[in-house]
N, C-alpha and C positions, 0 to 999 in steps of 0.2 A: 652713057646713061644719064649723066648729070649728078651722079653720087660719088663720094670718096669714102673709102674705108681707111682708117688710121692704121698705120704701120707700127703698132705697138705690141709688147709682149702679153702673153696670157696672164690674167690678173689685173691688168691695168683697167681703169674705169671705162675707157673708151674702147676696150678690145671688143671686136664684132659690131661696133655701132656704125651706122652709115650717117654720113653728113652731107647736105645738099651742097653741091659745088656752086661757087660763085659765078660760074659761067652760064648757069640757067637763068640768073638774074639779067645778065647782059643780053640773053637770047630773047627775053621776053619783051615784045615791043609794047608801047604805051597802049595801043588799041587792044591788044590781047589782054593787058593788065586790068584795063577798064571792064572788059567783058567778064573777067574773073571776078572782079569786084561785085558786078552786078548779080553774078551767079551766086556769090557767096553770101549775100544779104548783109554785107558789110558797109554798104553805103553810108550809113549814119554812124559808123564806128571806126571810121578811117583814122580819126585822131587818137585812138586808143592803141598806141604803139609801145614798145619797150623804152624808146626814147622819152616818151611823155609820163612814164610811170616812175613814181618816187619810190626807189628801192627800200628805203627806211622809213616810209610813211610820212605823216604829218608832224609837225614839230609838237613836242609835248608827249608822245606816247612813250610807254616804258621800253627799257632796253630789250627785254625778252620779246616784246611785241615787234619791235623794230628788226629784231634778229630773225623772227618768224617770217616777216614779210621779205626780207632780203633772201632768205633761203628759198622762198617760193618763187621770187623773181629769178634767181639763178636756175632753178630747176625748170622753170618755163622757158626760160632763154635757151637752156640746153636741149629742151625737148624740140623746140621750134627748128633747131639746126639738125635734128636727126630724124623727128618724126617716127621714133621707134617705140612700138608698144602703145599703151594707153597712159594718159595723165589724169589723175583724179584730184581736182582742187576743191577741198573743203573749207568752209568758214562761215563766219556769220555775215549778216547784211552789210555791205559797204566796205568789206574788207579788203577788196581789190581783186577777187578772183575773176570776175567778169572782164576787167581790164586785161588781165594777164591772158585770159582765154583769146580775147580779141586781138591781142598783141602777137599771139602765136599765129592766129588766122591772117593778119595783115602781113607778117613776115612770110608765110607760106605762099599766099598770093603774089607778093612780090617776087618770090622765086619761081613763080609760074606753076605752083601746085593748085589743081582745081580743089577748092575748099568750100564747104557748107557750114555755115555759122547759123544755129538756130536755137532760140529757146524751145524747151520740150513742148509747152502749149502751142507755140507756132508751128512746130513740126506735126503735131496732131492735127491742127487746123488745116494745114496744107494737105494732108491725107484725106480729111473730111471733104473739102472742097473739090478735090480732084474727082469725087463721084459724080458732080454735076458740071464738070467742066468740059467745054468743047475743044479745048487745046491740048489736053493731055488726059491719059487714062490713069486710073489709080495705080495699076501695076507698073507704068512707066515712072510715075512720080515716086512710088515706093522703092523701085530699084535705083533711081537717081539718088535718093537719100542713103540707102544702106551701102551703096557701092561708091559713094564719093571718096576721093583720093584722101581727103582728110575731112573728118566730121567732127564738129564741135557742138555739144549739147549744154547749152547754158540753162541754169535754174532747174536742174533736175530734182524732181520731187515737188514740184508746184503745180503739176498737171492734175486735172480732174481724173481721179483714179477709177474711172468706170472700167468694166471688164474688157471692153473693146480698146480702150486707150492702153491699158496695161499690156494687153496681148500684142498690139502692133508695136509698142515701143520695145518690148521684149524681143520681138522678132528682129528688130533693127540691131539692137545691142548684141543679141545671140549670134546673128549672122557676122558682125564684125569681129566677135570673139572667136569664132570657129575659123575665120579667114585671117585673123591677126592683122586687121585693117587699123590704121592710126585713128584714135578716139580720144578727144578730150572732153570731160565731164566736169561741170561746176555744180556744187550743191551745198545747201546750208544745213543738210541733215547728216547725222552720223550714221555709219554703216548699219548700226543696229535698227534704225528707224527706216531702212530701205528694204523693200520686199525681198524675200529669201532668194528668189531667182537672180535678181540683180546683184545682190549682195555676194553671192557665191562667186560670180564673175569678177567683181570689183575687188574680191579679197585674193586674186590670184597674183602673188608677188613676182611671179616670173614674167608677167605681162604688164601689171599694173603699178605705176609709181604713184603712191598715195602722198599728197602734200596737204598738211593742215595749216591753215593760216590763223594765227592767234593775233588778230589786231582788231582795233575798234573801227566802227563805222566812220569813214572819213567824211561823211556828210554831216556828222553830228559833232558839236563843239566839245572840246575837252577843256578842262581848267589847267592852270599852269603846272600841275603835277601829273597830268595824264589821265585824270579820271573822267569817266563819263559823266554827263549831266545827271545821270540817274543816281550817282554815288553821293551819300551823305558824308564821306570820310573827311572832307575838308573842314567840316565842323568839329571833327574828333582828332585834329592834328596834333593836339596836345597830349593824346592818350597814347603813350608809348609804354614800353616795358621799364624804361628808365624813370617815367613819371609815377610808377605805382609805389604807394606809400607802404612803408613797412609798419604792420599792424601788431607786431610782436609785443609793444608795449601797452596794449590796450586791455590786457587781461582777457583775452578772448579764451573760450574753452579749448582745451588741447585738440580735441576732435576737430573743432571749427577751423582753428588755425592750420592744422595739418591738411585739411581739405582745400584751403586757399593755397597753401604752399604747393600742393600736388597739382592744382589746377594751372598755377603760374608755370610750373615746369613743364606741364603738358602744352601749354600754349607757346612757350619757347621752342619746343621741339617741333611743333606743327608749324611755326613760322619758318623754321629752316627748311622744312620739307613738307609742304601740304600734301596730304594724302588721306583719302576716306573722309568722313564726316567727324566733326568734333562739335560736342554740345556742352554748354555750360548752363546748369540750372541753379537758381538760388532766388532769394528774395530781392526786392528792390534795393538798391544801393550796396549789394554784396560784392560787386567789382566785376561781374560778368561781362557787362558792355566794354568796361575798360580793357579787359583782357582780349576780347574779340577785335576792338579797334586797334590794339597794340600789334596784333598779328597782321591786320590789314596795313597798317602804317609800315611795319617792317617789310612786308612784301613790296610795298610801293617804292620804299627807298632802295629795293633791289632792282627796280626798273619793271616790276611785274605788277602793276596796281590791280587790286581786285575790285569787284562790285560790292560795296558796303551799303546796305539799305535797311532801314526799319520796315518791318513787314507792313504796317499801316500805310507808310509812304509808297511802298511797292504797289500796293493795290490801287492807290490813288493814281499812280502813273499808269496803271492799266486802265482805269475807268476813263482818264484824260483822253485816251485814244478814240473814244467813242464821240467825242466833241466834233461838230462840223468844222471847227477851226483847227483841229489837229492835223499836222503834216507827218504824222507817224501812224502806220497801220497797227491794229492791236497785235496781229500775228508777229510782225517785225518786233515790236516792243517786248512781247512775251518771250520771243526766241532769244533776244538780247540778254534777258534776265536768266532764263533756264539754262542757256548754253554758256554762260559766263565761266571762264577757267576756273576762277575761284570766287565762290559767292558767299558773302557774310550776311546773314539774316539775323537782325538784332530784333528783340522783343516779340518773338513768336507768342501768339495767345492774346495780344492787346487789341488785335483787329476786331471788328465787328463781324460776327460769324454767320453772314447770310449763306443761302444755299450756293450762290454763285461764288462767293469767297471760298467757300469750303471746297468747291469744285476746283478752282483755279490753283489753290494752294496744293491740293493733292496731285494735280498734274504736274506742278513745278517740282515737288518732292519725288514724284515717281519717275519723272524723266531724269532727274539728277541721281536717283538711286540706281536706275538701270544702267545709265552711262557711268556710274561711279565717279562723279564729278566731285572735286573737293569742295567741302561745304562746312562753313562754321555756323552755329545756331545758338542764340541765347533766348532763354524763356524763364519766366517765373511760374509757369504752370507745371504741374505734376504730370506724369505720363498718363495717369487715369484721366486727366482733364482734356486730353488731346483727342483729335479725330483717330478712331481706331486704326485706319489705313496709314496714317502718318506714324502713329505709335509703333505699328509693326515694323515699319523701316528703321526707326530709331533703335529698335530693340535688336537689329542684326548686328551681332558683335563682331562680325567679319568686316564690317564697313564702318561702323559707328562706335565711337567712344564717348560715354557720358560722364561728366563731372559735376557732382553736386557740391556747391559752395555753402556750407552751413555756418555763416557768420552774420551777426547783425548788420544793419546799414551802417556805412562808413559816414561820419559826420564831418570829417576833415580835420587836419592839424590846425593849430591856432593861427588866425590870419589867412587860412586858405578856404576855397570854396569847396563845398561837397563834391565828391566824385560818385558817378554811378558805378 
């Protein structure tokens, strides 16, 4: 049959798994292989193979990001050799998920497995065009897609979500779910953002292997510490826990000194294990930005650089995408920010509050709230001055912890520059 089943004991990771025998590759003629490539829509993706993939990403990315990419590479490689169940590749733009999906397709075609590689919008276009085609009927094209020996759906979630499109796509996915046919899906959405019918099937852990890639966009430059060009952390490199000044000799009020020490302790703990939201509130020069930057720098040294950005700068980055000269789409830039594994937002409240700004900030906060993504926020505003929708999320004690730093502005030790 061209498959092998490993002779291993129960409990072994390969127990019950089928692997494609190398004899299938020998038996596939060049002519047959070229025919399969044309059918699979892989003509322009032949170079996207496992051999051309960098398992640990580009130079400069953090250790955790490199490890995430390597794990995804190993999972995809294993899947290509077994084609057992479904593989879900999740991650931001440019993290490598399409390359890995194409590598699976190219490997399968090389083994003689009829494969169909389609972006979801292209799949729907194929179905629409078949209504007016003289070469094929809608029914035959639809059956060709849902019965493909291996189907790879790239960019799931980017389709125009009309009722017809959602229904046809669900019929394809559900058919392959019922019949346990091999399927690879790539998406930059979280499961919570996927329609419930699809989410329920993609959440089946007996069928689906879910791989999340936490890696930066390889098309975008990084600085020498692995930060995105959006990050302002390079300008805050001197703000660490070790560089925080001891203010016990300033004659600060006991309550104020206690609030500062409590905030410092919380920042230390959060830097070790970022979870939930951490908010530092206080006047200008109270030390809240220093604490937030210290958390970010600590994570960066562990090889897990976060996205550190002042809120006004964040909004400028979003506005810049509307320029005709921008090479980044708004949606892509916004997703890069809202999906960051750890986001540090400095100076919330200093932005100009237009209706557009208000809506974008709400969308950002609401997304990270629903996904429970680690977030650090600094602000000089009181809760009463904030958008009520954002305030309600900050007041969720299960996710968010607020520390108020009640100390006067720090003016620096003799001979030193003031710190924020």
